[in-house]
C-alpha positions in Angstrom: -28.2 42.8 129.5 -24.9 44.8 129.0 -24.2 44.8 132.5 -24.6 40.9 132.6 -21.9 41.1 129.7 -19.6 43.5 131.6 -19.9 41.4 135.1 -19.1 38.5 132.8 -16.0 40.1 131.0 -14.7 41.4 134.3 -15.3 37.8 136.0 -12.9 36.1 133.4 -10.3 39.0 133.4 -10.3 38.5 136.9 -10.3 34.8 137.1 -6.6 34.7 137.0 -6.1 37.2 139.6 -8.1 35.8 142.0 -6.0 32.3 141.1 -2.7 33.9 142.0 -3.8 35.3 145.1 -4.8 31.9 146.2 -1.7 30.4 145.7 -0.1 33.3 147.2 -2.0 32.6 150.5 -1.4 29.0 150.1 2.5 29.7 150.2 1.9 32.6 153.1 0.3 29.6 155.2 2.5 27.4 154.3 6.2 28.8 154.4 5.5 32.4 156.1 9.2 33.3 155.9 10.0 30.9 153.3 11.1 32.9 149.6 9.1 32.1 146.8 9.2 33.8 143.3 7.7 32.5 140.3 8.5 34.1 137.4 6.4 33.5 133.5 8.6 33.7 130.6 8.0 37.0 129.5 9.6 37.6 132.8 6.4 38.8 134.9 6.3 38.2 138.7 3.4 35.4 139.4 4.4 35.1 143.2 7.0 36.7 144.8 7.4 36.4 148.8 10.7 37.7 150.5 12.8 38.0 147.8 15.1 40.7 148.4 17.5 39.3 150.4 20.4 37.1 148.8 20.1 33.7 150.2 22.1 30.5 150.5 21.4 28.3 147.3 23.3 25.3 148.1 23.0 22.4 145.4 20.9 24.2 143.3 24.3 26.2 142.0 24.9 23.1 140.2 22.3 24.5 137.7 24.8 27.9 137.3 27.7 25.3 136.6 25.9 23.4 133.9 25.0 26.4 132.3 28.5 27.8 132.5 29.8 24.1 131.8 27.5 24.3 128.1 28.6 27.9 127.6 32.2 27.4 127.3 32.8 23.8 126.8 29.6 22.7 125.1 27.9 19.4 125.2 29.9 17.4 122.6 33.2 18.4 125.2 34.5 14.7 126.4 37.7 15.2 129.0 41.0 13.3 127.9 43.8 11.3 129.8 46.7 10.8 127.8 49.1 8.0 128.4 53.3 7.5 127.4 55.7 5.3 127.5 59.4 5.7 128.0 62.3 3.2 126.8 62.0 1.6 129.9 58.3 0.6 129.1 57.2 2.9 132.4 53.8 3.7 131.5 52.5 7.8 132.8 49.6 8.7 133.1 48.5 12.7 132.8 45.3 13.3 134.6 43.1 15.5 133.0 40.8 16.0 135.1 37.9 13.6 134.2 35.1 13.2 136.2 33.4 9.9 135.1 36.8 7.4 135.2 34.5 4.6 136.9 35.3 1.1 136.5 33.1 1.0 133.4 34.9 3.6 132.0 38.2 1.8 132.6 37.0 -1.7 131.4 36.8 0.5 127.8 40.2 2.0 128.1 42.6 -0.9 129.1 42.1 -2.7 125.6 42.2 0.7 124.0 45.4 1.4 125.8 47.5 -1.9 125.3 46.4 -1.9 121.3 48.2 1.0 121.3 51.2 -0.1 123.1 51.4 -4.0 122.6 51.1 -6.5 125.0 54.4 -6.1 126.7 54.5 -6.0 130.3 54.8 -2.8 131.5 57.8 -1.7 134.2 55.5 0.1 136.3 52.9 3.3 136.5 53.6 6.6 137.4 50.6 9.2 137.8 51.2 12.3 136.6 48.6 14.9 138.6 50.3 18.4 137.5 47.3 19.6 135.4 45.7 20.4 139.2 48.3 22.1 141.5 48.5 20.2 145.1 47.6 23.2 146.5 44.3 23.3 144.9 41.5 23.0 147.7 37.7 24.1 147.7 35.6 25.9 150.3 33.3 23.8 152.2 34.7 20.4 151.5 37.7 21.1 154.0 35.6 19.3 157.4 33.7 16.9 155.3 34.6 12.8 154.8 31.4 12.1 152.8 31.9 10.3 149.9 30.5 13.4 147.5 32.7 15.4 148.7 36.0 13.8 147.9 39.2 15.8 147.2 39.0 16.8 143.6 41.9 15.3 141.7 43.5 15.2 138.2 43.4 11.9 138.2 41.0 9.7 139.9 38.7 6.8 139.8 35.3 6.1 140.7 35.0 10.2 142.1 38.1 9.5 144.1 36.3 7.0 146.4 36.3 3.3 147.2 33.3 1.5 147.6 33.9 -2.1 150.2 32.6 -4.6 152.2 33.6 -6.5 155.4 33.3 -10.0 155.6 35.1 -11.3 158.8 38.5 -10.4 158.2 38.8 -9.7 154.6 37.4 -6.8 152.8 35.9 -7.1 149.1 34.9 -5.0 146.7 31.3 -3.6 147.2 30.8 -3.8 142.9 31.2 -6.3 141.2 32.2 -4.0 138.1 35.5 -2.9 140.8 38.8 -5.4 141.5 39.6 -4.8 144.8 43.5 -3.8 145.1 46.3 -3.7 148.2 45.6 -0.2 149.1 41.9 -0.2 148.7 41.8 -3.0 151.5 44.2 -0.7 153.8 42.0 2.4 153.2 38.8 0.7 153.8 40.4 -1.6 156.9 41.9 1.7 158.4 38.3 4.2 157.5 35.5 2.3 156.4 32.5 1.3 158.0 32.1 -2.4 159.9 29.8 -3.5 157.1 29.7 -2.1 153.4 30.3 1.1 152.3 31.7 3.8 150.7 34.5 6.4 151.5 36.1 9.1 150.3 39.9 9.0 149.5 42.0 10.6 152.0 42.2 15.3 151.7 45.5 14.8 154.0 47.2 13.2 151.7 46.2 13.9 148.0 49.2 10.8 146.6 46.1 8.3 148.6 43.9 8.7 145.5 46.4 9.0 142.8 48.2 6.0 144.0 44.8 3.7 144.1 43.8 5.0 140.5 46.8 3.8 138.9 46.4 0.3 141.2 43.0 0.1 139.6 44.1 0.9 136.2 46.8 -1.7 136.7 44.0 -4.4 137.6 42.1 -3.3 134.3 45.5 -3.6 132.5 45.7 -7.4 133.6 42.2 -8.3 133.3 42.4 -6.9 129.5 45.2 -9.5 128.8 48.5 -7.0 129.9 50.8 -6.5 132.9 52.4 -4.2 135.5 55.5 -5.8 137.0 56.4 -2.6 138.9 55.1 -0.2 141.1 52.4 2.6 141.3 54.1 6.0 142.2 53.3 9.8 141.5 55.6 12.2 139.6 55.9 13.6 136.4 55.7 12.5 132.7 59.7 13.5 131.1 60.1 16.1 128.9 60.0 15.2 125.0 57.7 12.2 125.4 54.7 12.5 123.3 51.8 10.6 124.1 50.8 7.2 123.0 47.4 6.9 123.5 45.0 10.0 124.8 41.3 8.5 126.0 39.1 10.3 125.6 35.8 9.9 128.0 32.9 7.5 126.5 30.2 10.3 128.4 29.9 13.3 126.1 29.4 16.7 128.5 25.7 16.4 128.5 25.3 13.2 129.6 27.9 13.7 132.4 26.0 17.0 133.3 22.7 14.6 133.6 24.1 12.5 136.0 25.3 15.4 137.9 22.3 17.4 138.4 20.1 14.3 139.0 23.1 12.5 141.5 24.0 15.9 143.1 27.9 14.6 143.3 29.6 17.8 144.6 33.1 16.1 143.7 32.4 15.6 140.2 30.9 19.5 140.0 33.5 21.2 140.9 35.7 18.9 138.3 33.9 20.3 135.8 33.9 24.0 137.0 37.4 23.5 137.4 37.5 22.6 133.8 36.0 25.5 132.8 38.7 28.0 133.8 41.1 26.2 132.4 39.4 25.9 128.9 39.4 29.8 128.8 42.6 30.4 130.4 44.8 27.6 130.0 46.3 25.1 132.7 46.9 24.1 135.0 43.2 24.4 136.5 42.5 27.1 139.7 39.6 27.8 141.7 40.6 31.5 140.6 40.4 31.1 137.0 37.3 29.6 136.7 35.6 32.2 138.9 37.1 34.7 136.9 35.3 33.2 133.7 32.4 32.6 135.2 32.3 36.1 136.9 33.2 37.3 133.4 29.9 35.4 131.8 27.5 36.1 134.7 28.7 40.1 134.4 27.7 39.7 130.4 24.0 38.5 131.4 23.8 41.3 133.8 24.4 38.9 137.1 27.1 39.9 138.4 26.2 41.5 141.1 23.4 38.6 141.9 25.4 35.4 141.5 28.2 35.0 144.0 30.1 31.7 143.7 32.8 30.6 145.7 33.2 27.2 144.4 30.9 25.3 141.9 29.0 22.6 143.7 26.7 24.8 146.2 28.7 22.8 149.3 29.9 26.3 150.6 27.5 28.4 152.5 29.3 31.5 151.4 27.8 31.3 147.6 25.2 33.9 147.5 22.3 34.0 145.2 19.3 36.7 144.4 16.0 35.0 143.9 15.5 37.2 140.7 19.0 36.7 139.7 18.5 32.7 140.0 15.3 33.5 138.1 16.6 35.2 134.8 19.8 32.4 134.9 16.9 29.8 134.5 15.6 31.6 131.7 19.4 31.6 130.0 19.5 27.6 131.0 15.7 26.8 129.6 16.6 25.0 126.8 18.6 22.4 128.7 15.9 22.3 131.2 15.6 18.4 130.5 19.0 17.8 131.9 17.3 18.4 134.9 15.1 15.7 137.2 11.0 15.5 136.7 8.2 15.5 138.4 5.5 13.6 137.3 3.8 16.6 136.8 6.0 17.8 134.4 7.9 20.1 136.5 11.7 20.5 136.3 13.7 20.4 139.3 16.9 20.6 141.3 17.3 20.4 145.4 19.2 22.0 147.6 20.3 20.7 151.5 23.2 21.7 153.4 23.0 22.4 157.1 20.2 24.9 158.1 18.9 25.7 154.4 16.6 23.9 152.3 16.3 24.9 148.1 14.4 23.9 145.5 14.6 25.4 142.0 13.5 24.9 137.9 10.5 24.9 136.1 7.2 24.5 136.9 4.6 22.8 134.8 1.4 25.2 135.4 -1.9 25.0 133.6 -2.2 28.9 132.7 1.3 29.5 132.2 3.4 26.3 131.1 6.7 26.0 132.2 7.3 28.8 134.9 10.7 29.7 136.4 10.5 29.0 140.5 12.9 29.3 143.2 12.3 28.1 146.5 14.2 28.9 149.4 13.5 27.5 153.2 15.1 27.5 156.6 15.7 24.5 158.7 14.8 21.1 158.5 12.3 21.3 155.7 13.2 19.1 152.7 9.2 17.7 152.5 7.6 21.6 152.5 9.4 22.3 149.1 7.8 20.0 147.3 4.3 21.1 148.9 5.2 24.6 147.7 5.8 23.3 144.2 2.9 21.3 144.0 0.6 24.5 144.9 2.2 26.0 142.3 1.4 23.7 140.1 -2.3 23.4 140.5 -2.7 27.0 141.1 -1.3 28.7 138.2 
């Protein structure tokens, strides 16, 4: 009788280990060279395969940017855009790096601006982008014209992109909420597809995006009952002028981060990343300031050697993480897990994809251990395999 009891106790005790062994065998069979780390809430390894070498995180980097943003800016932070008027009723716009100045936001902004300034026509619009130095460039976007890799800017609308449609010889807006403008038509004719599509604004001439933003602002001012008589130009706000209106983004940072982690827009990620440095060290923004702040915060968590950033979106293959470092950061980010995309099984995750790299990281919902931290990094075109590995973790732990 005693021997049966001992055997039963041993069987119960060893059952989780047998289950873990089964998961590891399945992961080894599916991705023998893949990096897979699974850690429970206490920091114990549940699965650890090929975790010794740093890996390229791709868009999983955005989890780190989101954590930094919540630490430095806070979930209630709102980006601001300032407006000034001189004695000739020239309207000056000083951009503050708002990543979500989309058409719907301009539709809110324009009536507020007219209420603050009156409906008398503006002499023109001058866009002041001095908060973002003209020399600013993000590593990794130099050789891409993808819409989600648009040039970062102090003042840009609709993520510094244009969405339009060709209909015969005409170009019309691809969005009912966005009026078409002359510059949008010219840019789309020059670089857009033959049918429907979205283009990023030219990196070789940042003033194109600034002038388009001013043009679209003018279109919304006119829709709200105002008028802009003169041209759209770039320049500086004259010394001594005080703002007549400050527009605060209607979305708090927490909502912007949710959209960022769902849509994985590299432009939005680096707008947020650049604000982190400027908030701590003062404007204008610079990549160096944000990296300095990021490295200091990561160092305080003991992650200085484990998370190496060169920018905040993951577009650069020069970003390097260790699996254990990212698992530790996921532990710090756990209270914000709901910002991430969720599987039907209750796991939270972020994907990463650049040439030759497929990553997945987040919180797997397991039967035995609840939400565990996981990191997956694979080489090659293996996007679906990431989710097969996640499913094995969910079902086997």
